[in-house]
PDB file of N, CA, C, O and CB in Angstrom:
ATOM      1  N   MET A   1     127.081 100.334 128.217  1.00  0.00           N
ATOM      2  CA  MET A   1     127.719 100.647 127.202  1.00  0.00           C
ATOM      3  C   MET A   1     128.195 102.043 126.775  1.00  0.00           C
ATOM      4  O   MET A   1     127.395 102.609 126.030  1.00  0.00           O
ATOM      5  CB  MET A   1     127.077 100.192 126.423  1.00  0.00           C
ATOM      6  N   GLY A   2     129.181 102.654 127.038  1.00  0.00           N
ATOM      7  CA  GLY A   2     129.462 103.998 126.715  1.00  0.00           C
ATOM      8  C   GLY A   2     128.455 105.029 127.399  1.00  0.00           C
ATOM      9  O   GLY A   2     128.384 105.171 128.620  1.00  0.00           O
ATOM     10  N   PRO A   3     127.763 105.661 126.569  1.00  0.00           N
ATOM     11  CA  PRO A   3     126.700 106.759 127.130  1.00  0.00           C
ATOM     12  C   PRO A   3     125.227 105.622 127.619  1.00  0.00           C
ATOM     13  O   PRO A   3     124.339 106.139 128.297  1.00  0.00           O
ATOM     14  CB  PRO A   3     126.209 108.176 125.536  1.00  0.00           C
ATOM     15  N   PHE A   4     125.127 104.463 127.308  1.00  0.00           N
ATOM     16  CA  PHE A   4     123.937 103.816 127.310  1.00  0.00           C
ATOM     17  C   PHE A   4     124.005 102.636 128.448  1.00  0.00           C
ATOM     18  O   PHE A   4     125.081 102.244 128.897  1.00  0.00           O
ATOM     19  CB  PHE A   4     123.652 103.297 125.853  1.00  0.00           C
ATOM     20  N   ILE A   5     122.799 102.141 128.844  1.00  0.00           N
ATOM     21  CA  ILE A   5     122.737 101.210 129.843  1.00  0.00           C
ATOM     22  C   ILE A   5     122.179 100.151 129.084  1.00  0.00           C
ATOM     23  O   ILE A   5     121.135 100.238 128.437  1.00  0.00           O
ATOM     24  CB  ILE A   5     121.975 101.606 131.085  1.00  0.00           C
ATOM     25  N   ALA A   6     123.099  98.874 129.204  1.00  0.00           N
ATOM     26  CA  ALA A   6     122.687  97.751 128.269  1.00  0.00           C
ATOM     27  C   ALA A   6     122.049  96.699 129.180  1.00  0.00           C
ATOM     28  O   ALA A   6     122.550  96.481 130.283  1.00  0.00           O
ATOM     29  CB  ALA A   6     123.968  97.117 127.411  1.00  0.00           C
ATOM     30  N   ASP A   7     120.945  96.026 128.756  1.00  0.00           N
ATOM     31  CA  ASP A   7     120.312  95.086 129.554  1.00  0.00           C
ATOM     32  C   ASP A   7     121.434  93.866 129.694  1.00  0.00           C
ATOM     33  O   ASP A   7     121.646  93.361 130.796  1.00  0.00           O
ATOM     34  CB  ASP A   7     118.853  94.639 128.868  1.00  0.00           C
ATOM     35  N   PHE A   8     121.942  93.548 128.828  1.00  0.00           N
ATOM     36  CA  PHE A   8     122.950  92.131 128.573  1.00  0.00           C
ATOM     37  C   PHE A   8     124.240  92.233 127.696  1.00  0.00           C
ATOM     38  O   PHE A   8     123.986  92.466 126.515  1.00  0.00           O
ATOM     39  CB  PHE A   8     122.086  90.947 127.777  1.00  0.00           C
ATOM     40  N   VAL A   9     125.266  92.140 127.933  1.00  0.00           N
ATOM     41  CA  VAL A   9     126.466  92.286 127.127  1.00  0.00           C
ATOM     42  C   VAL A   9     127.417  91.186 127.210  1.00  0.00           C
ATOM     43  O   VAL A   9     127.786  90.772 128.309  1.00  0.00           O
ATOM     44  CB  VAL A   9     127.142  93.468 127.472  1.00  0.00           C
ATOM     45  N   CYS A  10     127.848  90.675 126.086  1.00  0.00           N
ATOM     46  CA  CYS A  10     129.008  89.624 126.221  1.00  0.00           C
ATOM     47  C   CYS A  10     130.003  90.189 125.395  1.00  0.00           C
ATOM     48  O   CYS A  10     129.922  90.063 124.173  1.00  0.00           O
ATOM     49  CB  CYS A  10     128.667  88.085 125.753  1.00  0.00           C
ATOM     50  N   HIS A  11     131.060  90.880 126.003  1.00  0.00           N
ATOM     51  CA  HIS A  11     132.376  91.690 125.078  1.00  0.00           C
ATOM     52  C   HIS A  11     133.178  90.467 124.238  1.00  0.00           C
ATOM     53  O   HIS A  11     133.860  90.650 123.230  1.00  0.00           O
ATOM     54  CB  HIS A  11     133.746  92.599 126.324  1.00  0.00           C
ATOM     55  N   GLY A  12     132.964  89.365 124.803  1.00  0.00           N
ATOM     56  CA  GLY A  12     133.836  88.356 123.888  1.00  0.00           C
ATOM     57  C   GLY A  12     132.979  88.114 122.524  1.00  0.00           C
ATOM     58  O   GLY A  12     133.495  87.929 121.422  1.00  0.00           O
ATOM     59  N   ALA A  13     132.049  88.135 122.701  1.00  0.00           N
ATOM     60  CA  ALA A  13     131.084  87.931 121.529  1.00  0.00           C
ATOM     61  C   ALA A  13     130.621  89.346 120.797  1.00  0.00           C
ATOM     62  O   ALA A  13     129.912  89.383 119.791  1.00  0.00           O
ATOM     63  CB  ALA A  13     129.732  87.145 122.111  1.00  0.00           C
ATOM     64  N   ARG A  14     131.161  90.521 121.500  1.00  0.00           N
ATOM     65  CA  ARG A  14     130.675  91.341 120.941  1.00  0.00           C
ATOM     66  C   ARG A  14     128.940  91.434 120.433  1.00  0.00           C
ATOM     67  O   ARG A  14     128.469  91.651 119.317  1.00  0.00           O
ATOM     68  CB  ARG A  14     131.548  91.335 120.097  1.00  0.00           C
ATOM     69  N   LEU A  15     128.372  91.214 121.540  1.00  0.00           N
ATOM     70  CA  LEU A  15     127.026  90.928 121.884  1.00  0.00           C
ATOM     71  C   LEU A  15     126.256  91.790 122.362  1.00  0.00           C
ATOM     72  O   LEU A  15     126.804  91.951 123.453  1.00  0.00           O
ATOM     73  CB  LEU A  15     126.929  90.077 122.626  1.00  0.00           C
ATOM     74  N   GLU A  16     125.294  92.545 122.363  1.00  0.00           N
ATOM     75  CA  GLU A  16     124.681  93.709 123.375  1.00  0.00           C
ATOM     76  C   GLU A  16     123.177  93.013 123.163  1.00  0.00           C
ATOM     77  O   GLU A  16     122.865  92.825 121.987  1.00  0.00           O
ATOM     78  CB  GLU A  16     124.880  95.710 122.795  1.00  0.00           C
ATOM     79  N   VAL A  17     122.254  92.629 124.143  1.00  0.00           N
ATOM     80  CA  VAL A  17     120.882  92.371 124.338  1.00  0.00           C
ATOM     81  C   VAL A  17     120.158  93.276 124.921  1.00  0.00           C
ATOM     82  O   VAL A  17     120.451  93.892 125.946  1.00  0.00           O
ATOM     83  CB  VAL A  17     120.684  91.351 124.966  1.00  0.00           C
ATOM     84  N   GLU A  18     119.127  93.381 124.230  1.00  0.00           N
ATOM     85  CA  GLU A  18     118.095  94.535 124.952  1.00  0.00           C
ATOM     86  C   GLU A  18     116.680  93.785 125.065  1.00  0.00           C
ATOM     87  O   GLU A  18     116.306  93.040 124.159  1.00  0.00           O
ATOM     88  CB  GLU A  18     117.882  96.124 123.899  1.00  0.00           C
ATOM     89  N   LEU A  19     116.046  93.973 126.013  1.00  0.00           N
ATOM     90  CA  LEU A  19     114.757  93.539 126.272  1.00  0.00           C
ATOM     91  C   LEU A  19     113.617  94.785 126.286  1.00  0.00           C
ATOM     92  O   LEU A  19     113.721  95.667 127.138  1.00  0.00           O
ATOM     93  CB  LEU A  19     114.832  92.780 127.636  1.00  0.00           C
ATOM     94  N   TYR A  20     112.785  94.803 125.532  1.00  0.00           N
ATOM     95  CA  TYR A  20     112.065  95.940 125.620  1.00  0.00           C
ATOM     96  C   TYR A  20     110.537  95.700 126.021  1.00  0.00           C
ATOM     97  O   TYR A  20     109.981  94.605 125.934  1.00  0.00           O
ATOM     98  CB  TYR A  20     112.204  96.627 124.339  1.00  0.00           C
ATOM     99  N   GLY A  21     109.959  96.829 126.456  1.00  0.00           N
ATOM    100  CA  GLY A  21     108.463  96.760 126.616  1.00  0.00           C
ATOM    101  C   GLY A  21     107.473  97.959 125.744  1.00  0.00           C
ATOM    102  O   GLY A  21     108.030  98.687 124.922  1.00  0.00           O
ATOM    103  N   GLY A  22     106.292  98.057 125.951  1.00  0.00           N
ATOM    104  CA  GLY A  22     105.612  98.988 125.032  1.00  0.00           C
ATOM    105  C   GLY A  22     106.049 100.441 124.890  1.00  0.00           C
ATOM    106  O   GLY A  22     105.810 101.106 123.882  1.00  0.00           O
ATOM    107  N   VAL A  23     106.694 100.889 125.943  1.00  0.00           N
ATOM    108  CA  VAL A  23     107.094 102.323 126.157  1.00  0.00           C
ATOM    109  C   VAL A  23     107.810 102.606 124.796  1.00  0.00           C
ATOM    110  O   VAL A  23     107.864 103.723 124.283  1.00  0.00           O
ATOM    111  CB  VAL A  23     108.107 102.578 127.546  1.00  0.00           C
ATOM    112  N   HIS A  24     108.320 101.533 124.301  1.00  0.00           N
ATOM    113  CA  HIS A  24     109.538 101.670 123.096  1.00  0.00           C
ATOM    114  C   HIS A  24     108.782 101.901 121.915  1.00  0.00           C
ATOM    115  O   HIS A  24     109.298 102.188 120.835  1.00  0.00           O
ATOM    116  CB  HIS A  24     110.570 100.253 122.827  1.00  0.00           C
ATOM    117  N   ASP A  25     107.476 101.768 122.130  1.00  0.00           N
ATOM    118  CA  ASP A  25     107.014 102.305 120.611  1.00  0.00           C
ATOM    119  C   ASP A  25     106.468 103.840 120.529  1.00  0.00           C
ATOM    120  O   ASP A  25     105.924 104.342 119.545  1.00  0.00           O
ATOM    121  CB  ASP A  25     105.714 101.320 120.035  1.00  0.00           C
ATOM    122  N   ALA A  26     106.742 104.498 121.827  1.00  0.00           N
ATOM    123  CA  ALA A  26     106.744 106.078 121.526  1.00  0.00           C
ATOM    124  C   ALA A  26     107.498 106.447 120.557  1.00  0.00           C
ATOM    125  O   ALA A  26     108.527 105.800 120.357  1.00  0.00           O
ATOM    126  CB  ALA A  26     107.164 106.909 122.573  1.00  0.00           C
ATOM    127  N   PRO A  27     107.212 107.443 119.816  1.00  0.00           N
ATOM    128  CA  PRO A  27     108.204 108.220 118.663  1.00  0.00           C
ATOM    129  C   PRO A  27     109.519 108.829 119.295  1.00  0.00           C
ATOM    130  O   PRO A  27     110.501 109.030 118.579  1.00  0.00           O
ATOM    131  CB  PRO A  27     107.361 109.580 117.909  1.00  0.00           C
ATOM    132  N   ASP A  28     109.524 109.064 120.390  1.00  0.00           N
ATOM    133  CA  ASP A  28     110.986 109.731 121.017  1.00  0.00           C
ATOM    134  C   ASP A  28     111.866 108.807 121.420  1.00  0.00           C
ATOM    135  O   ASP A  28     113.092 108.864 121.326  1.00  0.00           O
ATOM    136  CB  ASP A  28     110.847 110.630 122.285  1.00  0.00           C
ATOM    137  N   VAL A  29     110.969 107.647 122.035  1.00  0.00           N
ATOM    138  CA  VAL A  29     111.961 106.398 122.285  1.00  0.00           C
ATOM    139  C   VAL A  29     112.276 105.773 121.156  1.00  0.00           C
ATOM    140  O   VAL A  29     113.446 105.393 121.120  1.00  0.00           O
ATOM    141  CB  VAL A  29     111.442 105.327 123.170  1.00  0.00           C
ATOM    142  N   ILE A  30     111.578 105.520 120.151  1.00  0.00           N
ATOM    143  CA  ILE A  30     112.214 104.814 118.900  1.00  0.00           C
ATOM    144  C   ILE A  30     113.404 105.802 118.466  1.00  0.00           C
ATOM    145  O   ILE A  30     114.358 105.187 117.991  1.00  0.00           O
ATOM    146  CB  ILE A  30     111.033 104.585 117.566  1.00  0.00           C
ATOM    147  N   GLN A  31     113.544 107.039 118.517  1.00  0.00           N
ATOM    148  CA  GLN A  31     114.543 107.698 117.973  1.00  0.00           C
ATOM    149  C   GLN A  31     115.833 107.421 118.898  1.00  0.00           C
ATOM    150  O   GLN A  31     116.921 107.165 118.383  1.00  0.00           O
ATOM    151  CB  GLN A  31     114.146 109.169 117.819  1.00  0.00           C
ATOM    152  N   ARG A  32     115.670 107.480 120.138  1.00  0.00           N
ATOM    153  CA  ARG A  32     116.428 106.950 120.986  1.00  0.00           C
ATOM    154  C   ARG A  32     116.864 105.618 120.806  1.00  0.00           C
ATOM    155  O   ARG A  32     118.076 105.462 120.655  1.00  0.00           O
ATOM    156  CB  ARG A  32     115.910 107.073 122.018  1.00  0.00           C
ATOM    157  N   ASP A  33     116.118 104.613 120.790  1.00  0.00           N
ATOM    158  CA  ASP A  33     116.561 103.322 120.618  1.00  0.00           C
ATOM    159  C   ASP A  33     117.467 103.103 119.226  1.00  0.00           C
ATOM    160  O   ASP A  33     118.339 102.238 119.143  1.00  0.00           O
ATOM    161  CB  ASP A  33     115.297 102.440 120.647  1.00  0.00           C
ATOM    162  N   GLN A  34     117.081 104.126 118.037  1.00  0.00           N
ATOM    163  CA  GLN A  34     117.745 104.016 117.129  1.00  0.00           C
ATOM    164  C   GLN A  34     119.340 104.540 117.151  1.00  0.00           C
ATOM    165  O   GLN A  34     120.317 104.045 116.588  1.00  0.00           O
ATOM    166  CB  GLN A  34     116.984 104.522 116.297  1.00  0.00           C
ATOM    167  N   ASP A  35     119.245 105.684 117.978  1.00  0.00           N
ATOM    168  CA  ASP A  35     120.556 106.283 118.047  1.00  0.00           C
ATOM    169  C   ASP A  35     121.510 105.375 119.147  1.00  0.00           C
ATOM    170  O   ASP A  35     122.727 105.561 119.166  1.00  0.00           O
ATOM    171  CB  ASP A  35     120.364 107.917 118.517  1.00  0.00           C
ATOM    172  N   ARG A  36     120.850 104.362 120.078  1.00  0.00           N
ATOM    173  CA  ARG A  36     121.588 103.709 120.752  1.00  0.00           C
ATOM    174  C   ARG A  36     122.235 102.348 119.910  1.00  0.00           C
ATOM    175  O   ARG A  36     123.282 101.787 120.232  1.00  0.00           O
ATOM    176  CB  ARG A  36     120.801 103.458 121.928  1.00  0.00           C
ATOM    177  N   ARG A  37     121.402 101.980 118.816  1.00  0.00           N
ATOM    178  CA  ARG A  37     121.686 100.895 118.084  1.00  0.00           C
ATOM    179  C   ARG A  37     122.781 101.525 117.128  1.00  0.00           C
ATOM    180  O   ARG A  37     123.793 100.831 117.027  1.00  0.00           O
ATOM    181  CB  ARG A  37     120.381 100.246 117.388  1.00  0.00           C
ATOM    182  N   LEU A  38     122.775 102.619 116.463  1.00  0.00           N
ATOM    183  CA  LEU A  38     123.912 102.994 115.781  1.00  0.00           C
ATOM    184  C   LEU A  38     124.942 103.117 116.592  1.00  0.00           C
ATOM    185  O   LEU A  38     125.911 102.476 116.184  1.00  0.00           O
ATOM    186  CB  LEU A  38     123.775 104.087 115.100  1.00  0.00           C
ATOM    187  N   TRP A  39     125.117 103.674 117.560  1.00  0.00           N
ATOM    188  CA  TRP A  39     126.513 103.564 118.415  1.00  0.00           C
ATOM    189  C   TRP A  39     126.985 102.405 118.849  1.00  0.00           C
ATOM    190  O   TRP A  39     128.185 102.132 118.822  1.00  0.00           O
ATOM    191  CB  TRP A  39     126.501 104.246 119.578  1.00  0.00           C
ATOM    192  N   ILE A  40     126.099 101.644 119.275  1.00  0.00           N
ATOM    193  CA  ILE A  40     126.709 100.343 119.604  1.00  0.00           C
ATOM    194  C   ILE A  40     127.143  99.505 118.229  1.00  0.00           C
ATOM    195  O   ILE A  40     128.294  99.129 118.005  1.00  0.00           O
ATOM    196  CB  ILE A  40     125.619  99.484 120.504  1.00  0.00           C
ATOM    197  N   GLU A  41     126.174  99.319 117.485  1.00  0.00           N
ATOM    198  CA  GLU A  41     126.832  98.712 116.262  1.00  0.00           C
ATOM    199  C   GLU A  41     128.010  99.458 115.386  1.00  0.00           C
ATOM    200  O   GLU A  41     128.713  98.870 114.565  1.00  0.00           O
ATOM    201  CB  GLU A  41     125.727  98.467 115.337  1.00  0.00           C
ATOM    202  N   GLY A  42     128.076 100.511 115.628  1.00  0.00           N
ATOM    203  CA  GLY A  42     129.166 101.438 115.009  1.00  0.00           C
ATOM    204  C   GLY A  42     130.701 100.997 115.926  1.00  0.00           C
ATOM    205  O   GLY A  42     131.824 101.429 115.666  1.00  0.00           O
ATOM    206  N   ARG A  43     130.388 100.168 116.871  1.00  0.00           N
ATOM    207  CA  ARG A  43     131.662  99.661 117.667  1.00  0.00           C
ATOM    208  C   ARG A  43     132.009  98.202 117.507  1.00  0.00           C
ATOM    209  O   ARG A  43     132.842  97.561 118.148  1.00  0.00           O
ATOM    210  CB  ARG A  43     131.474  99.882 119.187  1.00  0.00           C
ATOM    211  N   SER A  44     131.096  97.732 116.385  1.00  0.00           N
ATOM    212  CA  SER A  44     131.235  96.425 115.984  1.00  0.00           C
ATOM    213  C   SER A  44     130.843  95.204 116.913  1.00  0.00           C
ATOM    214  O   SER A  44     131.437  94.135 117.051  1.00  0.00           O
ATOM    215  CB  SER A  44     132.519  96.325 115.653  1.00  0.00           C
ATOM    216  N   TYR A  45     129.512  95.720 117.598  1.00  0.00           N
ATOM    217  CA  TYR A  45     128.558  94.850 118.366  1.00  0.00           C
ATOM    218  C   TYR A  45     127.692  94.663 117.629  1.00  0.00           C
ATOM    219  O   TYR A  45     127.522  95.379 116.641  1.00  0.00           O
ATOM    220  CB  TYR A  45     128.028  95.254 119.535  1.00  0.00           C
ATOM    221  N   LEU A  46     126.884  93.591 117.947  1.00  0.00           N
ATOM    222  CA  LEU A  46     125.694  93.331 117.324  1.00  0.00           C
ATOM    223  C   LEU A  46     124.877  93.265 118.496  1.00  0.00           C
ATOM    224  O   LEU A  46     125.133  92.622 119.514  1.00  0.00           O
ATOM    225  CB  LEU A  46     125.660  92.109 116.414  1.00  0.00           C
ATOM    226  N   MET A  47     123.460  94.276 118.182  1.00  0.00           N
ATOM    227  CA  MET A  47     122.571  94.412 119.256  1.00  0.00           C
ATOM    228  C   MET A  47     121.291  93.405 118.842  1.00  0.00           C
ATOM    229  O   MET A  47     120.823  93.683 117.738  1.00  0.00           O
ATOM    230  CB  MET A  47     122.162  96.050 119.467  1.00  0.00           C
ATOM    231  N   LEU A  48     120.857  92.654 119.307  1.00  0.00           N
ATOM    232  CA  LEU A  48     119.741  91.790 119.493  1.00  0.00           C
ATOM    233  C   LEU A  48     118.792  92.557 120.497  1.00  0.00           C
ATOM    234  O   LEU A  48     119.030  93.148 121.550  1.00  0.00           O
ATOM    235  CB  LEU A  48     120.208  90.334 120.032  1.00  0.00           C
ATOM    236  N   ARG A  49     117.577  92.321 119.755  1.00  0.00           N
ATOM    237  CA  ARG A  49     116.570  92.930 120.536  1.00  0.00           C
ATOM    238  C   ARG A  49     115.253  92.017 120.479  1.00  0.00           C
ATOM    239  O   ARG A  49     114.806  91.600 119.410  1.00  0.00           O
ATOM    240  CB  ARG A  49     116.316  94.401 120.007  1.00  0.00           C
ATOM    241  N   PHE A  50     114.590  91.708 121.899  1.00  0.00           N
ATOM    242  CA  PHE A  50     113.414  90.964 122.127  1.00  0.00           C
ATOM    243  C   PHE A  50     112.315  91.662 122.938  1.00  0.00           C
ATOM    244  O   PHE A  50     112.808  92.281 123.881  1.00  0.00           O
ATOM    245  CB  PHE A  50     113.785  89.753 122.773  1.00  0.00           C
ATOM    246  N   SER A  51     111.165  91.743 122.876  1.00  0.00           N
ATOM    247  CA  SER A  51     109.986  92.015 123.447  1.00  0.00           C
ATOM    248  C   SER A  51     110.050  91.418 124.751  1.00  0.00           C
ATOM    249  O   SER A  51     110.685  90.376 124.907  1.00  0.00           O
ATOM    250  CB  SER A  51     108.876  91.574 122.667  1.00  0.00           C
ATOM    251  N   ASN A  52     109.441  91.991 125.723  1.00  0.00           N
ATOM    252  CA  ASN A  52     109.521  91.416 126.976  1.00  0.00           C
ATOM    253  C   ASN A  52     108.299  90.083 126.864  1.00  0.00           C
ATOM    254  O   ASN A  52     108.354  88.993 127.432  1.00  0.00           O
ATOM    255  CB  ASN A  52     109.217  92.696 128.221  1.00  0.00           C
ATOM    256  N   SER A  53     107.366  90.536 126.060  1.00  0.00           N
ATOM    257  CA  SER A  53     106.118  89.675 125.785  1.00  0.00           C
ATOM    258  C   SER A  53     106.754  88.301 124.959  1.00  0.00           C
ATOM    259  O   SER A  53     106.326  87.180 125.234  1.00  0.00           O
ATOM    260  CB  SER A  53     104.870  90.631 124.758  1.00  0.00           C
ATOM    261  N   GLU A  54     107.628  88.471 124.106  1.00  0.00           N
ATOM    262  CA  GLU A  54     108.301  87.461 123.329  1.00  0.00           C
ATOM    263  C   GLU A  54     109.287  86.563 124.302  1.00  0.00           C
ATOM    264  O   GLU A  54     109.430  85.343 124.224  1.00  0.00           O
ATOM    265  CB  GLU A  54     109.129  88.200 122.133  1.00  0.00           C
ATOM    266  N   VAL A  55     109.917  87.428 125.213  1.00  0.00           N
ATOM    267  CA  VAL A  55     110.626  86.304 126.062  1.00  0.00           C
ATOM    268  C   VAL A  55     109.765  85.701 127.047  1.00  0.00           C
ATOM    269  O   VAL A  55     110.019  84.516 127.263  1.00  0.00           O
ATOM    270  CB  VAL A  55     111.842  86.824 126.825  1.00  0.00           C
ATOM    271  N   LEU A  56     108.494  86.369 127.919  1.00  0.00           N
ATOM    272  CA  LEU A  56     107.726  85.748 128.628  1.00  0.00           C
ATOM    273  C   LEU A  56     106.886  84.561 127.661  1.00  0.00           C
ATOM    274  O   LEU A  56     106.458  83.581 128.271  1.00  0.00           O
ATOM    275  CB  LEU A  56     106.903  86.817 129.326  1.00  0.00           C
ATOM    276  N   ARG A  57     106.715  84.620 126.584  1.00  0.00           N
ATOM    277  CA  ARG A  57     105.780  83.640 125.786  1.00  0.00           C
ATOM    278  C   ARG A  57     106.863  82.268 125.499  1.00  0.00           C
ATOM    279  O   ARG A  57     106.479  81.099 125.510  1.00  0.00           O
ATOM    280  CB  ARG A  57     105.139  84.486 124.121  1.00  0.00           C
ATOM    281  N   ASP A  58     108.106  82.656 125.277  1.00  0.00           N
ATOM    282  CA  ASP A  58     109.238  81.397 125.024  1.00  0.00           C
ATOM    283  C   ASP A  58     110.004  81.601 125.321  1.00  0.00           C
ATOM    284  O   ASP A  58     110.746  81.686 124.342  1.00  0.00           O
ATOM    285  CB  ASP A  58     109.654  80.880 124.022  1.00  0.00           C
ATOM    286  N   ALA A  59     110.899  81.943 126.822  1.00  0.00           N
ATOM    287  CA  ALA A  59     111.910  82.180 127.437  1.00  0.00           C
ATOM    288  C   ALA A  59     113.166  81.395 126.801  1.00  0.00           C
ATOM    289  O   ALA A  59     114.246  81.909 126.513  1.00  0.00           O
ATOM    290  CB  ALA A  59     111.613  81.914 128.766  1.00  0.00           C
ATOM    291  N   LYS A  60     112.776  79.952 126.631  1.00  0.00           N
ATOM    292  CA  LYS A  60     113.707  79.009 126.057  1.00  0.00           C
ATOM    293  C   LYS A  60     114.303  79.312 124.613  1.00  0.00           C
ATOM    294  O   LYS A  60     115.488  79.386 124.289  1.00  0.00           O
ATOM    295  CB  LYS A  60     113.018  77.726 126.020  1.00  0.00           C
ATOM    296  N   LYS A  61     113.125  79.471 123.805  1.00  0.00           N
ATOM    297  CA  LYS A  61     113.485  80.018 122.321  1.00  0.00           C
ATOM    298  C   LYS A  61     114.536  81.268 122.493  1.00  0.00           C
ATOM    299  O   LYS A  61     115.615  81.237 121.901  1.00  0.00           O
ATOM    300  CB  LYS A  61     111.985  80.599 121.457  1.00  0.00           C
ATOM    301  N   THR A  62     114.210  82.237 123.232  1.00  0.00           N
ATOM    302  CA  THR A  62     114.941  83.153 123.227  1.00  0.00           C
ATOM    303  C   THR A  62     116.369  83.041 123.548  1.00  0.00           C
ATOM    304  O   THR A  62     117.268  83.433 122.803  1.00  0.00           O
ATOM    305  CB  THR A  62     114.414  83.875 123.860  1.00  0.00           C
ATOM    306  N   ALA A  63     116.561  82.399 124.870  1.00  0.00           N
ATOM    307  CA  ALA A  63     117.871  81.882 125.330  1.00  0.00           C
ATOM    308  C   ALA A  63     118.506  80.919 124.497  1.00  0.00           C
ATOM    309  O   ALA A  63     119.672  80.604 124.732  1.00  0.00           O
ATOM    310  CB  ALA A  63     117.764  81.303 126.586  1.00  0.00           C
ATOM    311  N   ASP A  64     117.819  80.372 123.470  1.00  0.00           N
ATOM    312  CA  ASP A  64     118.399  79.542 122.566  1.00  0.00           C
ATOM    313  C   ASP A  64     119.137  80.424 121.571  1.00  0.00           C
ATOM    314  O   ASP A  64     120.333  80.272 121.320  1.00  0.00           O
ATOM    315  CB  ASP A  64     117.384  78.646 121.934  1.00  0.00           C
ATOM    316  N   GLU A  65     118.356  81.365 121.011  1.00  0.00           N
ATOM    317  CA  GLU A  65     118.796  82.183 120.048  1.00  0.00           C
ATOM    318  C   GLU A  65     119.980  82.856 120.422  1.00  0.00           C
ATOM    319  O   GLU A  65     120.997  82.687 119.749  1.00  0.00           O
ATOM    320  CB  GLU A  65     117.851  83.045 119.691  1.00  0.00           C
ATOM    321  N   ILE A  66     119.978  83.595 121.407  1.00  0.00           N
ATOM    322  CA  ILE A  66     120.835  84.369 122.031  1.00  0.00           C
ATOM    323  C   ILE A  66     122.050  83.578 122.092  1.00  0.00           C
ATOM    324  O   ILE A  66     123.103  84.023 121.633  1.00  0.00           O
ATOM    325  CB  ILE A  66     120.349  84.825 123.295  1.00  0.00           C
ATOM    326  N   SER A  67     121.964  82.341 122.673  1.00  0.00           N
ATOM    327  CA  SER A  67     123.260  81.285 122.768  1.00  0.00           C
ATOM    328  C   SER A  67     123.767  81.082 121.337  1.00  0.00           C
ATOM    329  O   SER A  67     124.970  81.295 121.183  1.00  0.00           O
ATOM    330  CB  SER A  67     122.830  79.686 123.438  1.00  0.00           C
ATOM    331  N   ARG A  68     123.099  80.727 120.321  1.00  0.00           N
ATOM    332  CA  ARG A  68     123.411  80.349 118.955  1.00  0.00           C
ATOM    333  C   ARG A  68     124.338  81.271 118.634  1.00  0.00           C
ATOM    334  O   ARG A  68     125.537  81.044 118.470  1.00  0.00           O
ATOM    335  CB  ARG A  68     122.281  80.317 117.980  1.00  0.00           C
ATOM    336  N   ILE A  69     123.620  82.636 118.515  1.00  0.00           N
ATOM    337  CA  ILE A  69     124.529  83.745 118.031  1.00  0.00           C
ATOM    338  C   ILE A  69     125.622  84.154 118.708  1.00  0.00           C
ATOM    339  O   ILE A  69     126.505  84.695 118.043  1.00  0.00           O
ATOM    340  CB  ILE A  69     123.901  84.821 117.880  1.00  0.00           C
ATOM    341  N   ALA A  70     125.804  84.005 120.066  1.00  0.00           N
ATOM    342  CA  ALA A  70     126.775  84.161 120.673  1.00  0.00           C
ATOM    343  C   ALA A  70     127.889  83.254 120.559  1.00  0.00           C
ATOM    344  O   ALA A  70     129.017  83.699 120.764  1.00  0.00           O
ATOM    345  CB  ALA A  70     126.413  84.282 121.696  1.00  0.00           C
ATOM    346  N   LEU A  71     127.739  82.139 120.283  1.00  0.00           N
ATOM    347  CA  LEU A  71     128.739  81.175 120.028  1.00  0.00           C
ATOM    348  C   LEU A  71     129.160  81.057 118.745  1.00  0.00           C
ATOM    349  O   LEU A  71     130.093  80.299 118.481  1.00  0.00           O
ATOM    350  CB  LEU A  71     128.375  80.006 120.410  1.00  0.00           C
ATOM    351  N   SER A  72     128.469  81.860 117.686  1.00  0.00           N
ATOM    352  CA  SER A  72     128.794  81.725 116.310  1.00  0.00           C
ATOM    353  C   SER A  72     129.925  82.705 116.254  1.00  0.00           C
ATOM    354  O   SER A  72     130.967  82.536 115.621  1.00  0.00           O
ATOM    355  CB  SER A  72     127.576  82.014 115.285  1.00  0.00           C
ATOM    356  N   ARG A  73     129.498  84.118 117.241  1.00  0.00           N
ATOM    357  CA  ARG A  73     130.210  85.151 117.036  1.00  0.00           C
ATOM    358  C   ARG A  73     131.659  84.924 117.978  1.00  0.00           C
ATOM    359  O   ARG A  73     132.544  85.779 117.994  1.00  0.00           O
ATOM    360  CB  ARG A  73     129.291  86.424 117.378  1.00  0.00           C
ATOM    361  N   LEU A  74     131.743  83.656 118.736  1.00  0.00           N
ATOM    362  CA  LEU A  74     132.925  83.758 119.708  1.00  0.00           C
ATOM    363  C   LEU A  74     134.205  82.657 118.768  1.00  0.00           C
ATOM    364  O   LEU A  74     135.393  82.567 119.080  1.00  0.00           O
ATOM    365  CB  LEU A  74     132.336  83.040 121.604  1.00  0.00           C
ATOM    366  N   LYS A  75     133.552  81.961 117.653  1.00  0.00           N
ATOM    367  CA  LYS A  75     134.283  81.318 116.964  1.00  0.00           C
ATOM    368  C   LYS A  75     135.134  82.160 115.980  1.00  0.00           C
ATOM    369  O   LYS A  75     134.664  83.198 115.516  1.00  0.00           O
ATOM    370  CB  LYS A  75     133.532  80.419 116.428  1.00  0.00           C
ATOM    371  N   PRO A  76     136.783  81.593 115.546  1.00  0.00           N
ATOM    372  CA  PRO A  76     137.390  82.603 114.862  1.00  0.00           C
ATOM    373  C   PRO A  76     136.393  82.571 113.526  1.00  0.00           C
ATOM    374  O   PRO A  76     135.847  81.588 113.025  1.00  0.00           O
ATOM    375  CB  PRO A  76     139.072  82.325 114.621  1.00  0.00           C
ATOM    376  N   GLY A  77     136.335  83.947 113.121  1.00  0.00           N
ATOM    377  CA  GLY A  77     135.835  83.846 111.719  1.00  0.00           C
ATOM    378  C   GLY A  77     134.174  84.257 111.746  1.00  0.00           C
ATOM    379  O   GLY A  77     133.513  84.593 110.763  1.00  0.00           O
ATOM    380  N   GLY A  78     133.648  84.122 113.280  1.00  0.00           N
ATOM    381  CA  GLY A  78     132.220  84.451 113.379  1.00  0.00           C
ATOM    382  C   GLY A  78     131.778  85.816 113.315  1.00  0.00           C
ATOM    383  O   GLY A  78     130.579  86.082 113.399  1.00  0.00           O
TER     384      GLY A  78
END
């Protein structure tokens, strides 16, 4: 997306999903992540972030949440 690499995007729902690991706890990476979020959300996309451990612990829950939010954003007025 623009100058960034996105993990997953649904343009119809204006939804971007990021999966991240421990490297994202480093101060310089935290700032880059914030810059990316501001850029993406400044274009009316919603960014969802899930840690790798969260996804591995309960992939179905993660997928259900992404699906629920994507579907709600695809509905008129969503």
